[in-house]
N, C-alpha and C positions, 0 to 999 in steps of 0.2 A: 303612157310607152318611152316620153328622154328618162325617162328613172332606168331603164332596160339598156337603152343607146349608154348613156355617161357609164352602168356597170360594164360592157362590156367594153366601151374603150378601157377601161381602166382593166379588167382583166384580161388586154391583147397586149398590154404593156408589161405585166407584168407574165404573164407565161408569152409569148408571141402566136398565139394559135388558140382560137373559139370552137365551141362546137354549139351552134345553134339548134333547137329540137323544138318542132308543139304539133300541139293534134288537132283535128276539125278547124273552127271562125279560130284560133290563133294562129292557124300559120300568112296570112294577111298581116296581123302584126309580128311577125320574125320576120317574115320579107320586107315588110318597110323599116323595120331595127336594119337589116341587112344592107337593103339599098341608099337608107344613109352612115353608116361608113365605112360604104364604098363611094357616093356620090362626093362625102367629104376626103376621103384619098386615102382614108386610113386603113382599111382592110382589102381584100383583094381573094375572093371565091376561088375553091380549091375542090370543092367536091359539092355537090347536089344530088341529093337523094328521097326519090320519093319511095312509101310504101301505103302498103296500110293495115294497119294494128286494130286488132281486137280488144275490144273494152266490156269487161264483166264475163260475165257467166257465171257465177260463180252463187251457191248458195237457191239453188233455182231460178237465177235472174238469166231473160234470156242476151244474150253475150251482139252488141252491137259494134259494127266497123267504122271505124273512120280514117280519115287522111291524117298521115304525117308525113311533115317535111322536116328532113334536116338538111342545113348549112354547113360547112366548113371554113372558117378565115383564117386567112393570116393576117398576122401584121406586114403593113407593107413600106414601103424603104424608104418613104415620105412621113413618115407618123409622128419617128421623136421631133421633125420641124416642128409639123402641126400641130401638134400635145404644148411645145413650145411657143408656139405664136400661140392660144389660146391662153395659157397663163398667164403668160406676156400680156395678154389683152385684159382678160381678166382682175388680176393682178392691179393694174391702171385705169380699171374704173371702181375697183374697188376704192382706189387714194380719194380717186375725183368722187365719190361719193360721200367719204369721210373728213373728205376738205372742207 
């Protein structure tokens, strides 16, 4: 999951906002990622949407409905400061391990 948290941090920095979307059982993971970003002060939630998506139904298969959730996040005002502190901490740790 931390791969996605780090990816979301990078995309927030590059674009200023991100759109997270998940289907079915992946919704809980997506919500966890959004909550980590919000708790760390990196993002603010701008919109939340839920719906049911129909999957399949092609080639004679039965279609299945899955819960879908979308969360829109924008970069917080403190984002740049928090990332700078994290980078400094990571550099100090790398120097301590290399020395």
